N, C-alpha and C positions, 0 to 999 in steps of 0.2 A: 343593434350593435354594429352592422355592417356600415351604416352610415358614419358612425364616428370613426371606423377605420379609414374609410375613403376619404374624409376631412383630414385626418391625419397625413395620410399620403400625399394629398394636395398641398397640404402645408408644407411638407417636406420638400416637394418637387419646387415649390415656389422659393423657399429658402435656397436651395441648392442653385436655382437658376440665378438668383440675386447674387449669391457669393461668386458664381462663375463671371458675371457682368463686373462685379467689384475687381475681380483679379484681371479681367481683360483691360479694365480702365488703368490699373496700375502698371500692366505690362505696356500700354500704349503711352503713358504718360508719367514715366517713373519718376520725374524730377518734381511733379506736380505743377507743372506750369499752367498758366491761365490758358485758356483754348486759343486765344487770339495769338499767343506766343508759339503755338505748335506750327511746325512745318507742314505744307500741305499734304505730305505723306502720312506724317503724324496725325493730323486731321482725320483723313480717311480711315485710318486705323481705328482711332477714337470713335469716330461716327459708327463704325460697324460694331463696335462693342455695345454700342447704344441699341442697335436694332437685332443684334444677334441673340436667337433663342439657343440656349445652351443645348437643347435636345434636337436640334435642326441638323442631324449628321449628314444629310445631303449637302448642304450649303458649306459645311465644313470640310467635307471631301473635296468639293469643288475648289475651295480655297487652297488646300493642300496641291491639287494638281496644278493649279496656277502658279503657286510659289515655286513647286518642284520645275516647271517647264521654265520659268523665269531665271532661276539661279543655278539649277543643277543639271539641265540638258544642254 
């Protein structure tokens, strides 16, 4: 019984992670352009979406700190 529950949780986590990546791609490329049409900055964000793990909170916190220092300090 527990094995089934663990498998269900793994599926939910995987689905949520994929949904987060899809949302990231939409935010990085809202016009749906080809990768080659994106600016270098947009490509960097798009690439980040590919590698970013939805549950890597340490990386997300570091990115927030960088953005805050660049634009708000």
